[in-house]
KEBADO-223210 format. One record per atom (N, C-alpha, C, O, CB): x, y, z; chain; residue in one letter; residue number from 1. Coordinates in pm, whole numbers, plus 50000, padded with zeros to 5 digits. Each point is the difference from the previous one (the first is absolute). Glycine has a CB too. Example, Ala and Ser with C-alpha at 12.3 -4.5 7.8 and 13.67 -1.06 7.14 Angstrom:
residues 2
<u 51319; v 49431; w 50780; chaine A; residu a; num 1>
<u 49911; v 50119; w 50000; chaine A; residu a; num 1>
<u 50090; v 50120; w 50000; chaine A; residu a; num 1>
<u 50104; v 49998; w 50066; chaine A; residu a; num 1>
<u 49707; v 49885; w 50059; chaine A; residu a; num 1>
<u 50154; v 50222; w 49803; chaine A; residu s; num 2>
<u 50082; v 50119; w 50006; chaine A; residu s; num 2>
<u 49923; v 50109; w 50073; chaine A; residu s; num 2>
<u 50051; v 50111; w 50017; chaine A; residu s; num 2>
<u 50067; v 49826; w 49768; chaine A; residu s; num 2>
***
This chain:
residues 85
<u 47441; v 65743; w 65667; chaine A; residu m; num 1>
<u 50119; v 49984; w 50096; chaine A; residu m; num 1>
<u 50116; v 50078; w 49942; chaine A; residu m; num 1>
<u 50028; v 49990; w 49880; chaine A; residu m; num 1>
<u 49898; v 49776; w 50200; chaine A; residu m; num 1>
<u 50142; v 50308; w 50001; chaine A; residu s; num 2>
<u 50117; v 50077; w 49961; chaine A; residu s; num 2>
<u 50126; v 49916; w 49985; chaine A; residu s; num 2>
<u 50009; v 49893; w 50061; chaine A; residu s; num 2>
<u 49889; v 50298; w 50055; chaine A; residu s; num 2>
<u 50198; v 49851; w 49806; chaine A; residu d; num 3>
<u 50133; v 49927; w 49976; chaine A; residu d; num 3>
<u 50057; v 49980; w 50141; chaine A; residu d; num 3>
<u 50047; v 49890; w 50030; chaine A; residu d; num 3>
<u 50004; v 50217; w 49731; chaine A; residu d; num 3>
<u 49948; v 49988; w 50321; chaine A; residu e; num 4>
<u 50067; v 49988; w 50132; chaine A; residu e; num 4>
<u 49949; v 49876; w 50079; chaine A; residu e; num 4>
<u 50075; v 49924; w 50062; chaine A; residu e; num 4>
<u 49953; v 50331; w 49944; chaine A; residu e; num 4>
<u 49842; v 49733; w 49987; chaine A; residu a; num 5>
<u 49940; v 49881; w 50069; chaine A; residu a; num 5>
<u 50037; v 49864; w 49953; chaine A; residu a; num 5>
<u 49994; v 49902; w 50074; chaine A; residu a; num 5>
<u 49828; v 50242; w 49964; chaine A; residu a; num 5>
<u 50218; v 49850; w 49830; chaine A; residu t; num 6>
<u 50030; v 49864; w 49947; chaine A; residu t; num 6>
<u 50156; v 49979; w 49997; chaine A; residu t; num 6>
<u 50044; v 49892; w 49961; chaine A; residu t; num 6>
<u 49736; v 50110; w 49895; chaine A; residu t; num 6>
<u 50297; v 50093; w 50181; chaine A; residu r; num 7>
<u 50152; v 49979; w 50001; chaine A; residu r; num 7>
<u 50036; v 49924; w 50122; chaine A; residu r; num 7>
<u 49981; v 50045; w 50113; chaine A; residu r; num 7>
<u 50064; v 50169; w 49762; chaine A; residu r; num 7>
<u 50008; v 49670; w 50101; chaine A; residu g; num 8>
<u 50038; v 49921; w 50116; chaine A; residu g; num 8>
<u 50149; v 49980; w 50013; chaine A; residu g; num 8>
<u 50043; v 49942; w 50100; chaine A; residu g; num 8>
<u 49742; v 49947; w 49882; chaine A; residu g; num 8>
<u 50293; v 50154; w 49926; chaine A; residu e; num 9>
<u 50141; v 49985; w 50009; chaine A; residu e; num 9>
<u 50066; v 50128; w 50014; chaine A; residu e; num 9>
<u 49957; v 50101; w 49944; chaine A; residu e; num 9>
<u 50029; v 49700; w 49928; chaine A; residu e; num 9>
<u 50131; v 50199; w 50211; chaine A; residu r; num 10>
<u 50073; v 50122; w 50017; chaine A; residu r; num 10>
<u 50135; v 49967; w 49930; chaine A; residu r; num 10>
<u 50055; v 49891; w 50010; chaine A; residu r; num 10>
<u 49826; v 50186; w 50217; chaine A; residu r; num 10>
<u 50168; v 50031; w 49699; chaine A; residu l; num 11>
<u 50121; v 49996; w 49941; chaine A; residu l; num 11>
<u 50089; v 50113; w 50042; chaine A; residu l; num 11>
<u 49963; v 50116; w 49989; chaine A; residu l; num 11>
<u 49932; v 49767; w 49830; chaine A; residu l; num 11>
<u 50225; v 50082; w 50230; chaine A; residu q; num 12>
<u 50086; v 50101; w 50063; chaine A; residu q; num 12>
<u 50117; v 50017; w 49906; chaine A; residu q; num 12>
<u 50055; v 49902; w 49951; chaine A; residu q; num 12>
<u 49875; v 50040; w 50290; chaine A; residu q; num 12>
<u 50107; v 50179; w 49733; chaine A; residu i; num 13>
<u 50118; v 50025; w 49917; chaine A; residu i; num 13>
<u 50085; v 50101; w 50074; chaine A; residu i; num 13>
<u 49953; v 50082; w 50078; chaine A; residu i; num 13>
<u 49925; v 49868; w 49704; chaine A; residu i; num 13>
<u 50253; v 50039; w 50187; chaine A; residu m; num 14>
<u 50096; v 50103; w 50047; chaine A; residu m; num 14>
<u 50040; v 50093; w 49880; chaine A; residu m; num 14>
<u 50032; v 49957; w 49889; chaine A; residu m; num 14>
<u 50060; v 49879; w 50294; chaine A; residu m; num 14>
<u 49902; v 50291; w 49849; chaine A; residu l; num 15>
<u 50041; v 50100; w 49899; chaine A; residu l; num 15>
<u 50106; v 50086; w 50046; chaine A; residu l; num 15>
<u 50003; v 50032; w 50119; chaine A; residu l; num 15>
<u 49780; v 49965; w 49792; chaine A; residu l; num 15>
<u 50309; v 50046; w 50003; chaine A; residu s; num 16>
<u 50101; v 50100; w 50038; chaine A; residu s; num 16>
<u 49933; v 50132; w 50006; chaine A; residu s; num 16>
<u 49888; v 50018; w 49951; chaine A; residu s; num 16>
<u 50297; v 49853; w 49944; chaine A; residu s; num 16>
<u 49887; v 50229; w 50170; chaine A; residu p; num 17>
<u 49948; v 50125; w 50007; chaine A; residu p; num 17>
<u 49961; v 50065; w 49869; chaine A; residu p; num 17>
<u 49901; v 50073; w 49990; chaine A; residu p; num 17>
<u 50227; v 49940; w 50207; chaine A; residu p; num 17>
<u 49955; v 49956; w 49700; chaine A; residu e; num 18>
<u 49973; v 50053; w 49870; chaine A; residu e; num 18>
<u 49881; v 49935; w 49933; chaine A; residu e; num 18>
<u 49926; v 50066; w 49927; chaine A; residu e; num 18>
<u 50312; v 49986; w 50055; chaine A; residu e; num 18>
<u 49742; v 49822; w 50042; chaine A; residu e; num 19>
<u 49879; v 49930; w 49946; chaine A; residu e; num 19>
<u 49874; v 50045; w 50066; chaine A; residu e; num 19>
<u 49897; v 50009; w 49935; chaine A; residu e; num 19>
<u 50240; v 49796; w 50015; chaine A; residu e; num 19>
<u 49868; v 50223; w 50181; chaine A; residu l; num 20>
<u 49895; v 50046; w 50079; chaine A; residu l; num 20>
<u 49956; v 50136; w 49943; chaine A; residu l; num 20>
<u 49881; v 50025; w 49978; chaine A; residu l; num 20>
<u 50205; v 49847; w 50227; chaine A; residu l; num 20>
<u 50016; v 50216; w 49772; chaine A; residu k; num 21>
<u 49971; v 50134; w 49945; chaine A; residu k; num 21>
<u 49927; v 49999; w 49866; chaine A; residu k; num 21>
<u 49908; v 50077; w 49974; chaine A; residu k; num 21>
<u 50292; v 50000; w 50144; chaine A; residu k; num 21>
<u 49847; v 49832; w 49799; chaine A; residu v; num 22>
<u 49940; v 49981; w 49867; chaine A; residu v; num 22>
<u 49852; v 49956; w 50015; chaine A; residu v; num 22>
<u 49909; v 50054; w 49938; chaine A; residu v; num 22>
<u 50321; v 49882; w 49964; chaine A; residu v; num 22>
<u 49752; v 49963; w 50183; chaine A; residu l; num 23>
<u 49861; v 49951; w 50031; chaine A; residu l; num 23>
<u 49917; v 50112; w 50052; chaine A; residu l; num 23>
<u 49888; v 50015; w 49953; chaine A; residu l; num 23>
<u 50197; v 49757; w 50099; chaine A; residu l; num 23>
<u 49962; v 50312; w 50048; chaine A; residu d; num 24>
<u 49917; v 50096; w 50054; chaine A; residu d; num 24>
<u 49974; v 50112; w 49897; chaine A; residu d; num 24>
<u 49892; v 50058; w 49997; chaine A; residu d; num 24>
<u 50193; v 49882; w 50234; chaine A; residu d; num 24>
<u 50011; v 50089; w 49689; chaine A; residu d; num 25>
<u 49983; v 50102; w 49891; chaine A; residu d; num 25>
<u 49879; v 49952; w 49909; chaine A; residu d; num 25>
<u 49903; v 50072; w 49977; chaine A; residu d; num 25>
<u 50359; v 49993; w 50024; chaine A; residu d; num 25>
<u 49751; v 49810; w 49951; chaine A; residu f; num 26>
<u 49889; v 49946; w 49927; chaine A; residu f; num 26>
<u 49865; v 50007; w 50074; chaine A; residu f; num 26>
<u 49899; v 50043; w 49944; chaine A; residu f; num 26>
<u 50265; v 49811; w 49948; chaine A; residu f; num 26>
<u 49839; v 50106; w 50226; chaine A; residu r; num 27>
<u 49876; v 49994; w 50078; chaine A; residu r; num 27>
<u 49938; v 50141; w 50007; chaine A; residu r; num 27>
<u 49878; v 50014; w 49984; chaine A; residu r; num 27>
<u 50212; v 49789; w 50154; chaine A; residu r; num 27>
<u 49988; v 50297; w 49885; chaine A; residu f; num 28>
<u 49946; v 50137; w 50014; chaine A; residu f; num 28>
<u 49954; v 50054; w 49867; chaine A; residu f; num 28>
<u 49897; v 50067; w 49988; chaine A; residu f; num 28>
<u 50254; v 49974; w 50205; chaine A; residu f; num 28>
<u 49929; v 49927; w 49706; chaine A; residu k; num 29>
<u 49973; v 50052; w 49861; chaine A; residu k; num 29>
<u 49860; v 49946; w 49950; chaine A; residu k; num 29>
<u 49923; v 50074; w 49938; chaine A; residu k; num 29>
<u 50337; v 49933; w 50010; chaine A; residu k; num 29>
<u 49711; v 49864; w 50080; chaine A; residu v; num 30>
<u 49879; v 49949; w 49955; chaine A; residu v; num 30>
<u 49893; v 49994; w 50106; chaine A; residu v; num 30>
<u 49893; v 49944; w 49978; chaine A; residu v; num 30>
<u 50237; v 49934; w 49861; chaine A; residu v; num 30>
<u 49901; v 50182; w 50276; chaine A; residu r; num 31>
<u 49899; v 50017; w 50119; chaine A; residu r; num 31>
<u 49947; v 49866; w 50047; chaine A; residu r; num 31>
<u 49879; v 49981; w 50012; chaine A; residu r; num 31>
<u 50048; v 50244; w 49900; chaine A; residu r; num 31>
<u 50164; v 49679; w 50115; chaine A; residu m; num 32>
<u 49967; v 49879; w 50062; chaine A; residu m; num 32>
<u 49986; v 50011; w 50152; chaine A; residu m; num 32>
<u 50079; v 50072; w 50062; chaine A; residu m; num 32>
<u 50035; v 49818; w 49750; chaine A; residu m; num 32>
<u 49796; v 50044; w 50249; chaine A; residu p; num 33>
<u 49969; v 50019; w 50145; chaine A; residu p; num 33>
<u 50104; v 49949; w 50085; chaine A; residu p; num 33>
<u 50012; v 50050; w 50111; chaine A; residu p; num 33>
<u 49757; v 49936; w 49843; chaine A; residu p; num 33>
<u 50315; v 49914; w 50007; chaine A; residu s; num 34>
<u 50099; v 49932; w 50081; chaine A; residu s; num 34>
<u 50122; v 49952; w 49914; chaine A; residu s; num 34>
<u 49996; v 50001; w 49877; chaine A; residu s; num 34>
<u 49816; v 49926; w 50281; chaine A; residu s; num 34>
<u 50289; v 50035; w 49908; chaine A; residu r; num 35>
<u 50111; v 49935; w 49935; chaine A; residu r; num 35>
<u 49960; v 49869; w 49945; chaine A; residu r; num 35>
<u 50043; v 49962; w 49891; chaine A; residu r; num 35>
<u 50112; v 50152; w 50258; chaine A; residu r; num 35>
<u 49758; v 49809; w 49926; chaine A; residu a; num 36>
<u 49958; v 49871; w 49948; chaine A; residu a; num 36>
<u 49916; v 50016; w 49878; chaine A; residu a; num 36>
<u 50013; v 49922; w 49905; chaine A; residu a; num 36>
<u 49996; v 49986; w 50319; chaine A; residu a; num 36>
<u 49905; v 50192; w 49775; chaine A; residu a; num 37>
<u 49924; v 50027; w 49875; chaine A; residu a; num 37>
<u 50096; v 50028; w 49889; chaine A; residu a; num 37>
<u 49985; v 49944; w 49891; chaine A; residu a; num 37>
<u 49821; v 50148; w 50237; chaine A; residu a; num 37>
<u 50288; v 49987; w 49892; chaine A; residu a; num 38>
<u 50100; v 50036; w 49897; chaine A; residu a; num 38>
<u 50071; v 49881; w 49945; chaine A; residu a; num 38>
<u 50018; v 49983; w 49879; chaine A; residu a; num 38>
<u 50013; v 50232; w 50232; chaine A; residu a; num 38>
<u 50013; v 49695; w 49990; chaine A; residu v; num 39>
<u 50071; v 49872; w 49949; chaine A; residu v; num 39>
<u 49900; v 49917; w 49921; chaine A; residu v; num 39>
<u 50042; v 49947; w 49897; chaine A; residu v; num 39>
<u 50119; v 50047; w 50304; chaine A; residu v; num 39>
<u 49713; v 49989; w 49836; chaine A; residu r; num 40>
<u 49906; v 49923; w 49921; chaine A; residu r; num 40>
<u 49979; v 50058; w 49870; chaine A; residu r; num 40>
<u 49991; v 49925; w 49903; chaine A; residu r; num 40>
<u 49903; v 50004; w 50294; chaine A; residu r; num 40>
<u 50097; v 50203; w 49789; chaine A; residu e; num 41>
<u 49981; v 50067; w 49870; chaine A; residu e; num 41>
<u 50125; v 49973; w 49909; chaine A; residu e; num 41>
<u 49990; v 49964; w 49882; chaine A; residu e; num 41>
<u 49864; v 50221; w 50230; chaine A; residu e; num 41>
<u 50260; v 49836; w 49950; chaine A; residu l; num 42>
<u 50130; v 49969; w 49915; chaine A; residu l; num 42>
<u 50004; v 49856; w 49960; chaine A; residu l; num 42>
<u 50044; v 49975; w 49887; chaine A; residu l; num 42>
<u 50087; v 50200; w 50235; chaine A; residu l; num 42>
<u 49829; v 49725; w 49957; chaine A; residu l; num 43>
<u 50001; v 49859; w 49964; chaine A; residu l; num 43>
<u 49901; v 49986; w 49888; chaine A; residu l; num 43>
<u 50031; v 49934; w 49901; chaine A; residu l; num 43>
<u 50033; v 49986; w 50334; chaine A; residu l; num 43>
<u 49818; v 50137; w 49776; chaine A; residu k; num 44>
<u 49895; v 49987; w 49899; chaine A; residu k; num 44>
<u 50052; v 50056; w 49868; chaine A; residu k; num 44>
<u 49984; v 49935; w 49897; chaine A; residu k; num 44>
<u 49835; v 50084; w 50279; chaine A; residu k; num 44>
<u 50243; v 50099; w 49825; chaine A; residu r; num 45>
<u 50054; v 50061; w 49879; chaine A; residu r; num 45>
<u 50111; v 49916; w 49943; chaine A; residu r; num 45>
<u 50003; v 49975; w 49879; chaine A; residu r; num 45>
<u 49936; v 50248; w 50206; chaine A; residu r; num 45>
<u 50151; v 49734; w 49996; chaine A; residu g; num 46>
<u 50116; v 49912; w 49957; chaine A; residu g; num 46>
<u 49951; v 49868; w 49932; chaine A; residu g; num 46>
<u 50053; v 49961; w 49896; chaine A; residu g; num 46>
<u 50087; v 50134; w 50298; chaine A; residu g; num 46>
<u 49764; v 49842; w 49863; chaine A; residu l; num 47>
<u 49945; v 49881; w 49950; chaine A; residu l; num 47>
<u 49930; v 50021; w 49870; chaine A; residu l; num 47>
<u 50015; v 49921; w 49907; chaine A; residu l; num 47>
<u 49965; v 50000; w 50320; chaine A; residu l; num 47>
<u 49940; v 50191; w 49762; chaine A; residu a; num 48>
<u 49938; v 50035; w 49878; chaine A; residu a; num 48>
<u 50091; v 50022; w 49889; chaine A; residu a; num 48>
<u 49972; v 49963; w 49886; chaine A; residu a; num 48>
<u 49858; v 50127; w 50243; chaine A; residu a; num 48>
<u 50284; v 49974; w 49904; chaine A; residu a; num 49>
<u 50103; v 50038; w 49897; chaine A; residu a; num 49>
<u 50058; v 49864; w 49951; chaine A; residu a; num 49>
<u 50029; v 49989; w 49881; chaine A; residu a; num 49>
<u 50031; v 50246; w 50230; chaine A; residu a; num 49>
<u 49956; v 49675; w 49964; chaine A; residu e; num 50>
<u 50051; v 49866; w 49957; chaine A; residu e; num 50>
<u 49893; v 49909; w 49929; chaine A; residu e; num 50>
<u 50031; v 49894; w 49946; chaine A; residu e; num 50>
<u 50129; v 50122; w 50249; chaine A; residu e; num 50>
<u 49716; v 50030; w 49810; chaine A; residu g; num 51>
<u 49897; v 49921; w 49926; chaine A; residu g; num 51>
<u 49911; v 49926; w 50091; chaine A; residu g; num 51>
<u 49918; v 49922; w 49952; chaine A; residu g; num 51>
<u 50234; v 50054; w 49863; chaine A; residu g; num 51>
<u 49856; v 50043; w 50318; chaine A; residu y; num 52>
<u 49919; v 49926; w 50093; chaine A; residu y; num 52>
<u 49877; v 50088; w 50033; chaine A; residu y; num 52>
<u 50016; v 50112; w 50048; chaine A; residu y; num 52>
<u 50189; v 49761; w 50050; chaine A; residu y; num 52>
<u 49679; v 50078; w 49878; chaine A; residu a; num 53>
<u 49884; v 50079; w 50030; chaine A; residu a; num 53>
<u 49953; v 49975; w 50138; chaine A; residu a; num 53>
<u 50016; v 49888; w 50048; chaine A; residu a; num 53>
<u 49922; v 50111; w 49718; chaine A; residu a; num 53>
<u 50002; v 50099; w 50304; chaine A; residu v; num 54>
<u 49940; v 49979; w 50120; chaine A; residu v; num 54>
<u 49861; v 49941; w 49978; chaine A; residu v; num 54>
<u 49923; v 50047; w 49916; chaine A; residu v; num 54>
<u 50212; v 50137; w 50183; chaine A; residu v; num 54>
<u 49837; v 49712; w 49980; chaine A; residu a; num 55>
<u 49867; v 49934; w 49976; chaine A; residu a; num 55>
<u 49893; v 50092; w 50043; chaine A; residu a; num 55>
<u 50009; v 50071; w 50100; chaine A; residu a; num 55>
<u 50083; v 49702; w 49935; chaine A; residu a; num 55>
<u 49807; v 50226; w 49886; chaine A; residu a; num 56>
<u 49871; v 50080; w 50034; chaine A; residu a; num 56>
<u 49933; v 49928; w 50112; chaine A; residu a; num 56>
<u 50009; v 49878; w 50014; chaine A; residu a; num 56>
<u 49956; v 50208; w 49746; chaine A; residu a; num 56>
<u 49964; v 49995; w 50325; chaine A; residu y; num 57>
<u 49923; v 49946; w 50109; chaine A; residu y; num 57>
<u 49900; v 49899; w 49952; chaine A; residu y; num 57>
<u 49929; v 50027; w 49904; chaine A; residu y; num 57>
<u 50102; v 50182; w 50219; chaine A; residu y; num 57>
<u 49962; v 49679; w 49939; chaine A; residu g; num 58>
<u 49896; v 49897; w 49962; chaine A; residu g; num 58>
<u 50048; v 49913; w 49885; chaine A; residu g; num 58>
<u 49926; v 49910; w 49959; chaine A; residu g; num 58>
<u 49892; v 50246; w 50116; chaine A; residu g; num 58>
<u 50298; v 49865; w 49871; chaine A; residu s; num 59>
<u 50043; v 49910; w 49898; chaine A; residu s; num 59>
<u 50043; v 49861; w 50057; chaine A; residu s; num 59>
<u 50042; v 49985; w 50114; chaine A; residu s; num 59>
<u 50030; v 50218; w 49753; chaine A; residu s; num 59>
<u 49915; v 49707; w 50052; chaine A; residu k; num 60>
<u 50029; v 49861; w 50039; chaine A; residu k; num 60>
<u 50142; v 49956; w 49934; chaine A; residu k; num 60>
<u 50045; v 50053; w 49899; chaine A; residu k; num 60>
<u 49690; v 49893; w 50117; chaine A; residu k; num 60>
<u 50323; v 49959; w 50048; chaine A; residu s; num 61>
<u 50124; v 49947; w 49947; chaine A; residu s; num 61>
<u 49986; v 49953; w 49865; chaine A; residu s; num 61>
<u 50095; v 50015; w 49922; chaine A; residu s; num 61>
<u 49970; v 49925; w 50295; chaine A; residu s; num 61>
<u 49817; v 50000; w 49741; chaine A; residu a; num 62>
<u 49977; v 49949; w 49871; chaine A; residu a; num 62>
<u 50003; v 50107; w 49901; chaine A; residu a; num 62>
<u 50014; v 49970; w 49882; chaine A; residu a; num 62>
<u 49859; v 49852; w 50210; chaine A; residu a; num 62>
<u 50114; v 50308; w 49947; chaine A; residu d; num 63>
<u 50007; v 50112; w 49911; chaine A; residu d; num 63>
<u 50135; v 50030; w 49947; chaine A; residu d; num 63>
<u 50017; v 50075; w 49904; chaine A; residu d; num 63>
<u 49799; v 50010; w 50214; chaine A; residu d; num 63>
<u 50281; v 49853; w 49947; chaine A; residu y; num 64>
<u 50145; v 50035; w 49969; chaine A; residu y; num 64>
<u 50064; v 49869; w 49946; chaine A; residu y; num 64>
<u 50024; v 49909; w 50079; chaine A; residu y; num 64>
<u 49995; v 50278; w 50109; chaine A; residu y; num 64>
<u 50009; v 49802; w 49689; chaine A; residu g; num 65>
<u 50070; v 49890; w 49940; chaine A; residu g; num 65>
<u 50150; v 50028; w 49986; chaine A; residu g; num 65>
<u 50047; v 50111; w 50023; chaine A; residu g; num 65>
<u 49744; v 49831; w 49857; chaine A; residu g; num 65>
<u 50276; v 49965; w 50086; chaine A; residu v; num 66>
<u 50144; v 50018; w 49985; chaine A; residu v; num 66>
<u 50037; v 50028; w 49856; chaine A; residu v; num 66>
<u 50094; v 50076; w 49976; chaine A; residu v; num 66>
<u 49943; v 49774; w 50218; chaine A; residu v; num 66>
<u 49897; v 50095; w 49712; chaine A; residu i; num 67>
<u 50025; v 50027; w 49858; chaine A; residu i; num 67>
<u 49885; v 50081; w 49948; chaine A; residu i; num 67>
<u 49886; v 49968; w 50032; chaine A; residu i; num 67>
<u 50245; v 49820; w 49937; chaine A; residu i; num 67>
<u 49892; v 50313; w 49954; chaine A; residu a; num 68>
<u 49898; v 50079; w 49937; chaine A; residu a; num 68>
<u 50050; v 50037; w 49857; chaine A; residu a; num 68>
<u 50119; v 50008; w 49971; chaine A; residu a; num 68>
<u 49799; v 50082; w 50259; chaine A; residu a; num 68>
<u 49983; v 49931; w 49684; chaine A; residu t; num 69>
<u 50027; v 50040; w 49863; chaine A; residu t; num 69>
<u 50014; v 50157; w 50002; chaine A; residu t; num 69>
<u 49974; v 50067; w 50101; chaine A; residu t; num 69>
<u 49892; v 49726; w 49796; chaine A; residu t; num 69>
<u 50176; v 50257; w 49990; chaine A; residu a; num 70>
<u 50027; v 50142; w 49995; chaine A; residu a; num 70>
<u 49870; v 50082; w 50033; chaine A; residu a; num 70>
<u 50013; v 50115; w 50041; chaine A; residu a; num 70>
<u 50174; v 49840; w 49784; chaine A; residu a; num 70>
<u 49697; v 49996; w 50160; chaine A; residu d; num 71>
<u 49875; v 50071; w 50023; chaine A; residu d; num 71>
<u 49963; v 49982; w 50143; chaine A; residu d; num 71>
<u 49894; v 50052; w 50036; chaine A; residu d; num 71>
<u 50031; v 49916; w 49729; chaine A; residu d; num 71>
<u 50146; v 49967; w 50322; chaine A; residu g; num 72>
<u 49977; v 49987; w 50139; chaine A; residu g; num 72>
<u 49912; v 49873; w 50035; chaine A; residu g; num 72>
<u 49968; v 49978; w 50117; chaine A; residu g; num 72>
<u 50053; v 50277; w 49898; chaine A; residu g; num 72>
<u 49944; v 49664; w 49885; chaine A; residu k; num 73>
<u 49927; v 49881; w 50023; chaine A; residu k; num 73>
<u 50095; v 49883; w 50017; chaine A; residu k; num 73>
<u 50115; v 50003; w 49955; chaine A; residu k; num 73>
<u 49694; v 50090; w 49916; chaine A; residu k; num 73>
<u 50141; v 49800; w 50197; chaine A; residu d; num 74>
<u 50085; v 49889; w 50026; chaine A; residu d; num 74>
<u 49996; v 49900; w 49880; chaine A; residu d; num 74>
<u 50054; v 49890; w 50010; chaine A; residu d; num 74>
<u 49907; v 50142; w 50242; chaine A; residu d; num 74>
<u 49978; v 50004; w 49640; chaine A; residu g; num 75>
<u 49993; v 49905; w 49884; chaine A; residu g; num 75>
<u 49881; v 49913; w 50005; chaine A; residu g; num 75>
<u 49970; v 49934; w 49900; chaine A; residu g; num 75>
<u 50271; v 50065; w 50090; chaine A; residu g; num 75>
<u 49688; v 49996; w 50122; chaine A; residu k; num 76>
<u 49879; v 49922; w 50019; chaine A; residu k; num 76>
<u 49872; v 50079; w 50002; chaine A; residu k; num 76>
<u 49893; v 49947; w 50029; chaine A; residu k; num 76>
<u 50244; v 49899; w 50093; chaine A; residu k; num 76>
<u 49874; v 50290; w 49846; chaine A; residu g; num 77>
<u 49885; v 50088; w 49994; chaine A; residu g; num 77>
<u 49944; v 50044; w 50136; chaine A; residu g; num 77>
<u 49891; v 50057; w 50007; chaine A; residu g; num 77>
<u 50058; v 49833; w 49782; chaine A; residu g; num 77>
<u 50125; v 50083; w 50319; chaine A; residu s; num 78>
<u 49951; v 50043; w 50130; chaine A; residu s; num 78>
<u 50030; v 50142; w 50040; chaine A; residu s; num 78>
<u 49940; v 50055; w 50092; chaine A; residu s; num 78>
<u 50083; v 49717; w 49968; chaine A; residu s; num 78>
<u 50078; v 50290; w 49862; chaine A; residu g; num 79>
<u 50036; v 50133; w 50028; chaine A; residu g; num 79>
<u 50080; v 50017; w 50130; chaine A; residu g; num 79>
<u 50001; v 50106; w 50062; chaine A; residu g; num 79>
<u 49797; v 49957; w 49812; chaine A; residu g; num 79>
<u 50271; v 49824; w 50166; chaine A; residu r; num 80>
<u 50086; v 50003; w 50118; chaine A; residu r; num 80>
<u 50110; v 50099; w 49982; chaine A; residu r; num 80>
<u 50041; v 50020; w 49886; chaine A; residu r; num 80>
<u 49907; v 49746; w 50161; chaine A; residu r; num 80>
<u 50106; v 50299; w 50057; chaine A; residu k; num 81>
<u 50114; v 50085; w 50001; chaine A; residu k; num 81>
<u 50120; v 49911; w 50030; chaine A; residu k; num 81>
<u 49992; v 49897; w 50068; chaine A; residu k; num 81>
<u 49872; v 50309; w 50005; chaine A; residu k; num 81>
<u 50253; v 49842; w 49870; chaine A; residu s; num 82>
<u 50116; v 49934; w 50027; chaine A; residu s; num 82>
<u 50080; v 50073; w 50108; chaine A; residu s; num 82>
<u 49984; v 50121; w 50017; chaine A; residu s; num 82>
<u 50013; v 49789; w 49751; chaine A; residu s; num 82>
<u 50084; v 50021; w 50303; chaine A; residu l; num 83>
<u 50087; v 50054; w 50095; chaine A; residu l; num 83>
<u 50143; v 50026; w 49938; chaine A; residu l; num 83>
<u 50047; v 49929; w 49912; chaine A; residu l; num 83>
<u 49817; v 49951; w 50268; chaine A; residu l; num 83>
<u 50195; v 50222; w 49872; chaine A; residu g; num 84>
<u 50129; v 50020; w 49952; chaine A; residu g; num 84>
<u 50015; v 50067; w 49863; chaine A; residu g; num 84>
<u 49909; v 50065; w 49951; chaine A; residu g; num 84>
<u 50137; v 49746; w 50183; chaine A; residu g; num 84>
<u 50071; v 50171; w 49807; chaine A; residu k; num 85>
<u 50028; v 50070; w 49871; chaine A; residu k; num 85>
<u 49942; v 49923; w 49888; chaine A; residu k; num 85>
<u 50012; v 50041; w 49884; chaine A; residu k; num 85>
<u 50197; v 50054; w 50203; chaine A; residu k; num 85>
***
C-alpha cells in the first residue's frame, strides 16, 4: 500500500512568497514531484537532524523505547531504539 493511501490527515500551512520560493527552489533542485512531497522530505530531514528517526515499515511501537544506552539498546538486551536525542 502506498503512503498516499494511508495518509488520512490534511495539514495546511500558510507561506510567504519568499518561503514559497525557497520551497520551490528546493523541490526543483532535488526533483520532488510536488510541493507536498518537498515538505514531507524537509520534515523528514529536519526531524533526522534533531535525532528523531523515521520508523521503518512494519516496525512496532515496542521497538522504540524512551531510554537507550550508548549502543542503542534499552539496557534489557532487546535492542530497542530510542526516540529523540
